[in-house]
C-alpha positions as a printed Julia matrix, in Angstrom:
258×3 Matrix{Float64}:
  98.2    94.21  95.48
  99.1    98.13  94.4
 102.46   97.57  93.72
 101.84   95.27  91.2
  98.92   96.99  89.32
 101.32  100.29  89.61
 104.51   97.96  88.21
 101.67   97.21  85.16
 100.8   100.81  84.33
 104.87  101.67  84.4
 105.82   98.85  82.05
 102.82  100.22  79.32
 103.51  104.05  79.9
 107.84  103.4   79.59
 107.64  100.35  77.32
 104.25  100.44  75.21
 103.63   97.15  76.59
  99.92   96.34  76.36
 100.34   93.2   77.88
 102.0    94.04  81.7
  99.22   95.26  83.34
  97.17   92.11  82.52
 100.33   90.16  83.69
 100.37   91.68  86.68
  96.85   91.84  87.57
  97.05   87.37  86.57
  98.42   86.92  90.59
  95.66   89.02  92.45
  92.85   86.56  93.51
  89.09   87.48  92.28
  88.25   87.61  95.63
  90.17   91.09  96.25
  88.79   94.17  94.63
  88.29   97.33  97.2
  86.62   99.58  95.77
  86.17   97.48  92.8
  90.02   98.86  91.66
  91.0    95.81  90.35
  88.03   95.53  88.24
  88.86   98.43  87.0
  92.5    97.51  86.26
  91.08   94.68  84.39
  88.55   96.46  82.45
  91.51   98.8   81.8
  93.75   96.19  80.43
  91.43   94.57  78.04
  90.71   97.68  76.59
  94.25   98.8   76.32
  94.46   95.44  74.14
  91.27   96.27  72.0
  89.81   92.8   73.97
  86.64   94.42  74.29
  84.79   91.05  75.11
  87.68   90.82  78.24
  86.63   94.28  79.09
  82.42   93.25  78.76
  83.52   90.56  80.73
  85.57   92.19  83.75
  82.47   94.62  84.09
  80.04   92.21  84.37
  81.87   89.78  86.5
  81.76   92.49  89.35
  78.88   93.05  91.44
  78.93   96.68  91.67
  77.07   99.04  90.49
  79.77  102.47  90.16
  83.38  102.32  90.2
  86.32  104.49  90.86
  88.1   104.92  87.81
  88.18  109.14  86.71
  89.41  110.96  90.01
  86.02  112.11  90.75
  82.93  110.74  91.76
  82.37  106.77  91.18
  81.12  106.42  87.77
  78.09  104.05  87.15
  78.64  100.84  84.91
  76.69  101.78  82.34
  79.59  104.21  81.58
  82.25  101.56  80.98
  79.73   99.29  78.95
  79.24  102.68  76.42
  82.76  103.09  76.26
  83.34   99.43  75.05
  80.4    99.93  72.83
  81.89  103.02  71.17
  85.45  101.28  70.52
  83.88   98.85  68.6
  82.06  101.79  66.42
  78.44  100.61  67.94
  77.49  103.86  68.23
  73.58  103.42  68.87
  74.78  101.15  71.85
  77.29  103.27  73.04
  74.82  106.5   73.15
  72.34  103.95  74.75
  74.8   103.22  77.51
  76.11  106.25  78.31
  72.83  108.16  78.33
  72.2   105.85  81.02
  75.31  106.93  83.21
  74.44  110.79  82.19
  72.58  111.68  84.78
  74.74  110.42  87.84
  77.79  112.41  86.28
  74.94  115.4   86.13
  74.43  115.11  89.85
  77.63  114.55  90.8
  78.13  118.32  89.13
  74.79  119.78  90.61
  76.42  118.61  93.78
  79.97  120.45  93.62
  79.4   122.95  90.87
  82.92  124.06  91.41
  84.59  120.94  91.41
  86.77  120.74  88.73
  87.52  117.09  88.29
  83.69  116.63  87.96
  83.26  119.38  85.55
  86.07  117.54  83.61
  84.33  114.4   83.67
  80.93  115.82  82.33
  82.42  116.99  79.93
  84.25  114.07  78.45
  81.06  112.16  79.32
  78.97  114.44  76.77
  82.51  114.0   74.04
  81.88  110.98  74.23
  77.9   111.25  73.36
  79.01  113.3   70.73
  77.25  116.67  72.41
  80.0   119.16  70.97
  79.17  122.55  72.35
  78.12  120.78  76.01
  81.53  118.92  75.82
  83.6   121.93  75.52
  81.64  124.25  77.69
  82.72  121.36  80.83
  85.86  121.1   79.51
  87.0   124.46  79.73
  84.96  125.3   82.97
  87.12  122.75  84.77
  90.51  124.42  83.22
  89.13  127.7   84.66
  88.4   126.29  87.91
  91.83  124.65  88.12
  93.83  126.91  86.06
  97.74  125.08  85.25
  99.16  128.23  86.85
  98.05  127.8   89.91
  97.96  124.36  90.33
 100.49  122.54  88.42
  99.05  119.13  88.91
  95.76  118.97  88.98
  95.63  121.64  86.25
  97.42  119.32  83.86
  94.6   116.85  84.89
  92.15  119.36  83.24
  93.63  119.88  80.34
  94.31  116.76  79.73
  90.33  116.16  79.99
  90.05  118.6   77.25
  92.78  118.27  74.99
  90.58  114.41  74.7
  87.42  116.64  75.14
  88.65  118.59  71.55
  89.94  115.06  69.74
  86.26  113.29  70.63
  84.19  116.38  69.03
  85.96  116.66  66.13
  88.42  119.78  67.33
  91.36  118.43  65.31
  93.18  121.8   65.54
  92.69  122.43  69.4
  93.52  118.69  70.19
  96.58  118.78  68.5
  97.92  122.08  69.66
  97.16  121.23  73.51
  98.98  117.7   73.3
 101.91  119.37  72.06
 101.95  121.26  74.63
 101.18  118.77  77.08
 103.88  116.63  76.49
 106.56  119.3   77.9
 103.91  119.62  80.48
 104.89  117.75  84.19
 101.56  115.66  85.37
 100.05  114.57  82.27
 100.89  111.14  82.66
  98.12  108.98  84.49
  96.63  106.02  84.88
  93.4   107.04  83.04
  92.38  107.49  79.49
  93.21  111.16  79.18
  96.61  110.81  80.13
  99.09  112.05  77.46
 102.11  109.86  77.29
 103.76  109.02  73.87
 102.28  105.4   74.01
  98.82  105.95  75.98
  98.33  108.32  72.4
  99.71  105.66  70.53
  97.84  102.3   72.1
  94.3   104.23  73.5
  91.39  103.87  71.38
  90.27  107.02  72.99
  92.7   108.87  70.62
  91.77  107.07  67.26
  90.08  110.07  66.09
  93.52  111.77  65.61
  95.05  108.93  64.33
  95.27  109.32  60.59
  96.39  112.9   61.45
 100.25  113.86  59.93
 100.8   116.06  63.07
  99.49  113.3   65.46
 101.87  111.06  63.81
 104.82  113.26  63.8
 103.87  114.29  67.53
 104.16  110.59  68.19
 107.08  110.31  66.58
 109.08  112.96  67.76
 108.12  112.17  71.13
 109.01  108.43  71.02
 112.57  109.5   70.05
 112.51  111.71  73.05
 111.49  109.05  75.38
 114.36  106.21  74.67
 116.3   109.12  75.28
 116.11  107.89  78.71
 116.58  109.96  82.02
 114.76  109.89  85.49
 111.98  111.77  87.02
 110.01  111.86  90.06
 106.02  111.29  89.54
 102.53  110.96  91.24
 100.95  107.93  90.42
  97.23  107.4   90.79
  95.81  103.73  90.35
  91.82  103.57  90.35
  90.81  103.44  93.51
  94.75  104.0   95.1
  96.92  107.15  95.15
 100.75  106.49  95.93
 103.98  108.47  94.69
 106.49  106.91  93.04
 110.61  108.15  93.02
 113.5   108.04  90.28
 111.56  106.39  87.7
 113.16  106.8   84.83
 112.36  109.55  82.89
 111.11  106.82  79.54
 107.74  107.1   81.25
 107.21  110.86  80.93
 109.96  112.52  78.79
 107.04  114.93  77.71
 106.9   116.16  80.88
 110.09  118.31  80.36
């Protein structure tokens, strides 16, 4: 099951195949959903295709109240329903749903204030809610707690969070500068929405605030051309609810990591 999900993410990030994850999920029985990981992958598959009705159906079909999507404490279902609404530009409904999730994220930080991933997740939530200053504060704290100079893997993840935070709160200059850096940084690819690879940036709705910026389009063109040149790499992959390692993946997955 994990291998099927892994293959779907690989084909998406390598080839830009937004249907790949859904194809691999079709063979997984509905009752197989350890820690909600399959539900999260079904939600993700629908969001990548901008099938928002399908994404809502995936969440509603599960009896779980929270899911492990981001690499921190589990997130409540209101977070995912809020993102579906936000992706459809239904801001009132999005804020209503995300507001139900906010106390959970804030409590997670209170319980572990030095946990960079929890700070980053809270910052991203605030960014989706349009809370500019609070979002940037939490994102920067996460980077300070896990600097890339001391932790190449988690440090890159925190910078990915911060790039998405900047993009969502309207700080386009800062977002694009950071994305440019992260496309050349090992560890910037993941199986979640802050992942920075050419195809993540090209297809994920979360990056839509940058979509019309010529500088963003230039980055996509440049990184896409580099991606097609090929190569090989060793990459750590995380699927919601699972963690595993894949060796000798075609470099096209992470050309920007060089």
